[in-house]
C-alpha positions in Angstrom: 353.0 64.9 311.8 352.9 61.2 310.2 351.2 59.9 307.0 348.6 57.6 309.5 347.8 60.5 311.7 347.3 63.0 308.9 344.7 60.2 307.7 342.9 59.6 310.8 342.6 63.6 310.9 340.9 63.4 307.5 338.9 61.0 308.2 337.4 62.3 311.0 336.4 65.7 309.2 335.2 63.9 306.8 333.0 61.7 309.2 331.7 65.1 311.1 330.8 66.7 307.7 328.9 63.5 306.9 327.7 63.4 310.2 326.7 67.5 310.3 325.2 66.9 306.8 322.9 64.0 307.6 321.3 66.1 310.8 320.8 69.1 308.7 319.1 67.2 306.3 317.3 64.9 308.5 314.5 67.9 309.7 313.7 68.7 306.2 313.3 65.1 305.5 310.8 64.5 308.2 309.1 67.7 308.5 305.8 67.9 308.8 303.9 69.5 305.4 300.4 70.6 306.8 301.7 71.0 310.7 298.6 72.7 311.6 296.4 69.7 310.6 295.6 66.8 312.8 296.8 63.6 312.0 293.6 61.7 310.2 292.0 60.8 306.9 291.7 64.4 305.2 295.2 64.6 306.2 296.5 61.5 304.6 294.0 61.6 301.7 295.9 65.1 300.9 299.5 64.1 301.4 298.8 61.0 299.0 297.4 62.7 296.6 299.8 65.2 296.0 303.0 62.4 296.7 301.1 60.5 293.8 300.4 63.0 291.6 304.0 64.6 291.6 305.7 60.4 291.5 307.4 60.9 288.1 306.7 57.1 286.6 304.1 56.6 289.2 300.3 55.8 287.5 298.5 58.9 288.7 301.8 61.1 288.0 300.5 64.4 286.1 302.8 67.1 284.6 303.7 70.1 286.7 302.1 72.1 283.7 298.8 70.0 284.3 298.8 70.2 288.2 295.7 73.2 288.6 294.6 73.9 292.1 291.6 75.9 292.5 290.2 77.1 295.9 287.1 79.1 296.8 288.0 81.6 299.2 285.0 83.0 301.9 284.3 80.2 304.3 287.1 78.0 302.5 290.6 80.2 302.9 289.1 82.5 305.2 286.6 83.3 307.7 282.9 84.4 305.9 280.7 84.5 309.1 278.7 86.7 310.5 279.5 87.7 307.1 281.9 87.9 304.5 284.3 90.3 304.1 283.2 91.9 301.2 279.8 92.2 302.3 280.9 94.4 304.7 282.8 96.7 302.2 279.9 96.6 300.2 277.1 97.5 302.9 279.6 101.1 304.0 279.5 102.0 300.9 275.9 101.1 300.3 275.5 104.1 303.6 277.7 106.3 302.0 275.8 106.6 299.3 272.0 106.4 300.7 271.6 110.4 300.6 272.1 110.5 297.2 269.0 107.2 296.4 266.3 107.6 298.7 264.7 104.9 296.5 267.0 102.3 298.6 264.9 102.8 301.5 262.6 100.6 300.6 264.2 98.7 297.7 265.9 94.8 298.9 269.0 94.5 299.4 269.5 97.8 299.9 266.5 97.9 302.5 268.5 95.3 304.5 271.8 97.0 304.5 270.3 100.7 305.6 267.5 98.8 308.3 270.8 96.5 309.5 268.8 93.6 309.1 271.2 91.1 310.1 269.3 87.6 309.4 268.1 88.8 306.4 271.7 90.2 305.0 272.9 87.0 306.5 270.6 85.0 304.1 272.2 87.0 301.3 273.8 85.1 298.4 276.9 86.3 297.5 275.3 86.8 293.5 273.4 89.4 295.5 276.3 91.1 297.7 277.7 90.9 293.5 274.7 93.0 293.0 275.7 95.5 295.6 278.6 96.3 294.4 277.5 97.0 291.2 275.1 99.5 292.3 277.7 101.3 294.7 280.9 101.5 292.3 279.3 102.0 288.9 281.2 105.1 287.1 284.5 104.4 289.0 288.4 104.0 287.5 289.4 100.5 288.4 292.3 102.9 290.0 289.8 104.6 292.2 288.3 101.4 293.4 291.3 100.0 294.4 292.0 103.0 296.4 288.8 102.6 298.0 289.5 98.7 298.7 293.1 99.6 300.2 291.7 102.3 302.3 288.6 100.1 303.7 291.0 97.4 304.9 293.5 99.6 306.4 291.0 100.4 309.0 288.3 97.6 309.0 288.0 95.0 311.8 286.0 91.8 312.2 283.5 92.4 314.4 283.6 89.6 316.3 287.6 88.7 316.3 288.5 92.8 316.3 291.0 91.8 313.5 291.6 92.6 309.7 291.4 90.5 307.2 294.7 88.7 307.1 293.8 87.5 310.4 290.9 85.6 309.2 293.1 83.3 307.3 292.9 79.8 308.0 296.2 78.6 308.5 295.9 74.7 307.5 294.7 76.0 304.1 297.6 78.1 303.8 299.9 75.7 304.5 298.4 73.1 301.4 298.4 76.2 299.5 302.5 76.5 300.3 302.3 72.2 300.2 300.9 72.5 296.5 303.2 75.0 295.8 306.3 73.9 296.2 304.8 70.4 294.4 304.5 72.0 291.2 300.7 72.8 291.3 299.9 76.5 289.7 297.0 77.9 292.2 294.0 80.0 291.4 290.8 81.4 293.6 287.5 81.0 292.2 285.4 83.5 294.2 281.8 84.6 294.5 283.4 87.6 295.6 283.9 90.5 293.2 287.3 89.8 291.5 288.9 93.2 291.9 288.0 93.2 295.9 289.8 89.9 296.4 292.9 90.6 293.9 293.7 93.6 296.2 294.3 90.9 299.0 295.7 87.4 297.3 299.0 88.2 296.8 299.7 89.5 300.1 298.0 86.8 302.1 298.3 83.9 300.1 300.5 84.8 297.9 298.5 84.4 294.4 298.8 87.3 291.9 296.1 88.8 290.7 295.9 87.1 287.6 295.4 83.8 288.9 292.0 85.0 290.8 288.7 84.6 289.6 285.8 86.1 290.7 282.2 88.0 290.4 283.2 90.6 287.8 281.3 94.1 286.1 281.1 94.8 282.5 283.9 97.0 282.1 284.2 100.0 279.5 287.6 101.2 278.3 287.4 105.2 278.4 290.2 107.3 276.4 292.0 109.7 278.0 295.5 111.2 278.9 297.8 108.7 280.8 296.6 106.1 278.7 293.3 106.1 279.3 290.9 104.0 282.1 289.2 101.3 282.8 285.6 101.8 283.7 283.4 100.1 286.0 279.9 99.9 284.6 276.9 99.4 286.6 275.5 95.5 285.0 276.9 92.6 285.8 279.4 90.5 283.6 279.8 87.4 285.2 278.8 86.2 288.9 281.1 83.1 289.7 278.7 80.9 292.5 277.2 78.0 291.5 276.7 77.2 287.7 279.2 79.9 287.2 281.7 78.7 288.6 283.5 76.2 286.2 282.4 79.0 284.0 284.7 81.0 285.1 287.0 78.4 285.5 287.0 78.0 282.2 287.4 81.4 280.9 290.1 82.1 282.3 292.0 78.8 282.7 290.3 76.7 279.8 290.8 73.6 281.8 289.5 71.4 284.5 291.1 71.6 287.5 293.0 68.3 289.4 292.2 69.7 293.1 289.9 71.6 293.7 288.1 73.2 297.0 284.9 74.8 298.8 282.6 75.2 301.6 279.1 75.5 300.4 276.3 74.1 297.8 278.1 77.3 295.8 280.7 75.5 294.7 279.2 72.3 294.5 279.2 72.5 290.6 283.0 73.9 290.8 283.7 70.1 292.5 281.5 68.3 290.0 283.9 70.0 287.3 286.5 68.8 288.9 286.1 65.2 289.2 285.0 65.2 285.6 288.8 65.5 285.0 290.4 62.4 283.1 292.2 60.3 286.3 292.4 60.7 289.4 291.0 64.1 290.6 290.8 65.3 294.7 287.8 67.7 295.8 288.0 69.3 299.4 284.6 70.3 301.4 285.2 72.5 304.2 283.1 71.3 307.4 282.5 74.4 309.6 281.3 71.8 312.9 283.9 73.8 315.6 281.4 76.9 317.3 283.6 77.3 320.1 287.0 78.4 318.2 284.6 79.6 314.8 281.4 79.1 313.7 278.9 76.0 313.4 276.9 76.1 310.1 275.6 73.5 307.0 272.7 75.4 306.2 273.9 76.3 302.4 275.6 73.4 301.7 273.6 70.5 302.0 273.4 69.7 298.2 277.3 69.7 298.4 277.6 67.1 301.4 275.2 64.9 300.3 277.2 64.6 297.0 280.4 64.3 298.9 279.6 61.1 301.0 278.4 59.5 297.2 281.3 60.8 295.1 284.0 59.9 297.7 284.8 63.6 298.5 287.4 64.5 301.0 285.4 66.6 304.2 287.9 68.3 306.0 285.6 68.9 309.6 287.1 71.8 311.5 286.6 70.9 315.0 288.1 67.4 313.8 290.9 67.8 311.2 292.7 71.5 312.8 294.8 71.3 315.6 294.3 75.7 315.1 292.4 77.3 312.9 293.5 81.0 312.7 297.4 82.2 311.9 297.2 83.4 316.1 294.4 82.9 318.0 291.5 84.9 317.3 288.8 83.4 321.2 
């Protein structure tokens, strides 16, 4: 074989390898980080914020250790209507224990559960749901509580969508979590629901470990015993992370203001305000439930938050306008 022919073949191979590399890399470069989001101001605001926060040398660059993002759970990461998932768990426990507590027949909010008063139950604030949790699970070890949660979740189906809790997760928000994680953000959940309940599902459906879940909590007591003792749940609330309790919970667990936070109601207002008080650029996201055909439409309980969003320039995500799809799998 002549030298020139060898050079030609070598050049051809190198050219083919370069082309293969380019074609392989090209989709990755053009890949849409939020494919379930429609093009529009909300999507662009999110992508622009992440890009600027992670651009070294840029005026809005934030070191990885300061990239803290906090998300509400019910109505922000997964569906909360007709009632939050944890409410169904608490109600099941109330009905099971009712024979031991005859006074519950006339005592609110237990009466609402036993009477099946849908309107009253729907209007219950997260704090009252947390109180139900305290009443129905006091005296249990943490291990026993976790077993009850897992048993409930393994059998429970949403009354409208007929799926388990994993089927209620908002696909666009999971994409956002993944995008933030890929760009060096540390993700936290700050829920008004029970911290130990959400810790049982967060790792599997959000990829968020238990230690990065903030939520309403009971008081605990350590009891000595064989096998290292036990943590026993007490019949009193330690902290309710709803409204002003959210910034308190964030301070206790994280110790600094988030760079980004997302919620959907007045119960998240103070968390969003707390985020906006951080020095430098921040991103506050408010999910608006306005799609009756694919999910639910409701504004009640979010009036103050949307008013503040308009005044402060927070990013409002309209489900009807901004999300191509809502759930990981279509429910309707």
